C-alpha positions in Angstrom: 0.1 13.9 -14.5 -1.6 15.2 -11.3 -4.6 16.8 -13.3 -6.0 13.3 -14.0 -6.4 12.9 -10.3 -8.8 14.6 -8.2 -9.5 15.2 -4.4 -12.6 16.7 -2.7 -13.2 17.5 1.0 -15.9 15.5 2.7 -16.9 15.3 6.5 -16.8 11.9 8.2 -17.5 10.3 11.7 -14.8 8.6 13.6 -15.8 4.9 14.5 -14.0 5.1 17.7 -14.9 8.6 19.6 -17.6 9.5 17.1 -16.0 12.8 16.5 -17.1 14.5 13.2 -14.3 16.1 11.2 -13.1 17.2 7.7 -10.8 15.2 5.4 -10.0 14.6 2.0 -10.8 11.8 -0.4 -9.6 10.8 -3.7 -12.7 10.8 -6.0 -10.9 10.7 -9.5 -8.1 7.9 -9.9 -7.3 6.8 -13.6 -8.0 3.3 -14.4 -5.1 1.0 -14.7 -3.7 0.5 -18.1 -0.5 -1.4 -19.4 1.3 2.2 -19.2 0.3 2.8 -15.6 3.6 3.1 -13.6 4.0 -0.1 -11.3 7.0 -1.3 -9.5 7.9 -5.0 -8.9 6.6 -4.8 -5.3 3.3 -4.6 -7.0 2.4 -0.9 -5.9 1.0 1.9 -8.3 3.4 4.9 -8.5 1.3 7.9 -7.7 2.6 11.4 -8.7 2.1 12.9 -5.3 2.4 11.6 -1.7 -0.7 13.6 -0.7 -2.8 11.3 -2.9 -1.7 8.1 -1.2 -1.9 9.8 2.3 -5.5 10.9 1.5 -6.7 7.0 1.3 -6.5 7.4 5.1 -8.4 9.4 7.6 -6.9 10.9 10.8 -9.4 12.0 13.7 -8.4 15.3 15.2 -9.8 14.2 18.5 -8.4 10.7 19.2 -5.8 10.7 16.3 -7.3 7.2 15.1 -6.1 6.7 11.7 -7.2 4.1 9.2 -8.5 3.6 5.8 -11.0 6.3 4.7 -13.4 3.6 3.7 -13.8 2.6 7.2 -15.1 6.1 8.4 -18.8 6.8 7.9 -19.6 9.9 5.7 -21.6 12.6 7.6 -23.9 15.3 6.3 -22.3 18.4 7.9 -20.5 20.8 5.6 -16.5 20.6 5.9 -16.4 24.2 6.7 -18.3 23.7 10.2 -16.3 20.9 11.7 -12.7 20.6 12.9 -10.1 19.5 10.0 -7.8 16.3 9.9 -4.6 17.2 11.7 -1.8 18.3 9.6 0.5 15.5 9.4 3.0 14.7 6.7 2.0 11.9 4.3 4.5 9.3 5.3 3.9 9.9 9.0 -0.1 9.4 8.6 0.8 5.9 7.8 3.0 5.3 10.8 -0.2 6.5 12.9 -2.3 4.0 10.9 -0.3 1.2 11.9 -0.4 2.3 15.6 -4.2 2.5 15.2 -4.3 -1.1 13.6 -2.5 -2.3 16.6 -4.6 -0.4 18.8 -7.8 -2.3 17.5 -5.9 -5.6 17.1 -6.3 -5.8 13.4 -4.6 -8.4 11.6 -0.7 -8.3 11.0 -1.6 -8.6 7.1 -3.3 -5.4 7.3 -0.6 -3.7 9.3 1.9 -5.1 6.9 0.0 -3.6 3.9 -0.2 -0.2 5.8 3.4 -0.2 6.4 4.2 -0.8 2.8 2.1 2.2 1.9 4.3 4.1 4.2 7.2 3.1 2.5 5.8 3.9 -0.9 4.5 7.2 0.3 8.0 8.0 1.7 9.6 7.6 -1.8 6.7 9.6 -3.3 7.3 12.3 -0.7 11.1 12.2 -1.2 11.9 11.3 2.6 15.7 10.9 3.0 16.5 7.1 3.0 13.4 6.3 1.2 11.3 5.0 4.1 13.4 1.8 5.1 12.0 2.1 8.4 8.5 1.3 6.9 10.0 -1.6 4.9 11.5 -3.1 8.0 8.2 -2.7 9.8 6.6 -4.5 7.0 8.8 -7.2 7.1 7.9 -7.6 10.9 4.2 -7.6 10.2 4.0 -9.8 7.2 6.2 -12.4 8.9 3.6 -12.5 11.6 0.8 -12.7 9.1 2.5 -15.5 7.1 3.0 -17.4 10.4 -0.9 -17.4 11.2 -2.0 -20.7 10.0 -5.5 -19.6 10.6 -5.1 -16.8 8.0 -6.8 -17.8 4.5 -5.6 -15.8 1.7 -3.2 -15.9 -1.1 -0.1 -17.0 0.6 1.7 -17.4 -2.6 1.3 -13.9 -3.8 2.4 -12.6 -0.3 5.4 -14.7 -0.4 6.2 -13.0 -3.5 5.7 -9.7 -1.6 7.9 -10.7 1.1 10.7 -11.8 -1.2 10.4 -8.2 -2.8 10.6 -6.7 0.7 13.8 -8.5 1.5 15.3 -7.9 -1.9 14.9 -4.2 -1.4 16.3 -4.3 2.2 19.2 -6.4 0.6 18.6 -9.6 2.5 19.0 -11.6 -0.8 19.3 -15.2 0.3 16.1 -14.8 2.3 14.5 -13.1 -0.6 15.4 -16.0 -2.9 13.7 -18.4 -0.4 10.4 -16.5 -0.7 10.7 -16.3 -4.4 11.1 -19.9 -4.6 7.7 -20.4 -2.7 5.8 -18.4 -5.3 3.5 -20.7 -7.4 0.9 -20.2 -9.9 -1.9 -19.7 -7.3 -0.3 -16.3 -7.0 -1.6 -15.1 -10.2 1.7 -13.8 -11.2 3.6 -14.3 -14.5 6.6 -16.6 -14.0 8.6 -14.2 -15.9 8.3 -11.8 -13.3 9.1 -14.0 -10.3 12.2 -15.5 -12.2 13.4 -12.1 -13.1 13.3 -10.6 -9.5 14.9 -13.8 -8.1 17.8 -13.2 -10.7 17.8 -9.8 -9.4 18.1 -11.0 -5.8 20.9 -13.4 -7.0 22.9 -10.6 -8.5 22.7 -8.4 -5.3 20.4 -5.8 -6.8 18.1 -4.1 -4.2 17.2 -1.3 -6.5 13.3 -0.7 -7.1 12.3 -2.0 -10.3 9.7 -0.8 -12.6 7.5 -3.4 -14.2 7.4 -3.4 -18.3 3.8 -2.7 -19.7 3.2 -6.2 -20.7 3.6 -7.4 -17.1 1.5 -4.7 -15.8 -1.1 -5.6 -18.4 -1.1 -9.3 -17.3 -1.5 -8.6 -13.7 -3.6 -5.4 -13.4 -5.6 -5.1 -16.7 -8.6 -7.4 -17.0 -9.3 -8.7 -20.5 -11.8 -7.2 -22.5 -15.2 -9.2 -22.6 -16.7 -9.2 -26.1 -20.3 -9.2 -26.3 -22.4 -10.8 -29.2 
């Protein structure tokens, strides 16, 4: 599976301290298909935690850590600049949440980073499966959903919050959030109903989506030309 993914080393500039350093980026990621492994919290399962962690860059000087896309690529060769610090994949997301707080990014972004930390922990095989990241995601997503000025797909994030709470074993609260999900979420009713029943039954296990649900959510319909 890993052979279908590809990393390459590049140099980037830190947007905070302007240090130029070397890091890796994912340059090959297979397109989503109905067979792509996806779990009910809507994340794509990756075969190695390093892949997910390389969606981030970490400055070796000021330790600012954020999505790689927010760093400007530099023309220096990677061999002549410092490397990004050697940090475990999941811990890199903990640094990213701290950096997001440092620059006062929105709580929604911090919750997504925390969720990625949870997924990365599981991909890395961290003992406990990254529950501390789940609890952090709950705190940050609660703050985001409480922000009346935030404009976004609240219905979909109500579903995500339901999944966070179900995975934490907080079933009554999870059910409340599933019940706030409507068609504006873009999610099949079958999925929302199924996960609500899991919460009613007290099931806190991760759940992999069946192919037809993956296809309905993530695979755009083919446009036929004349």
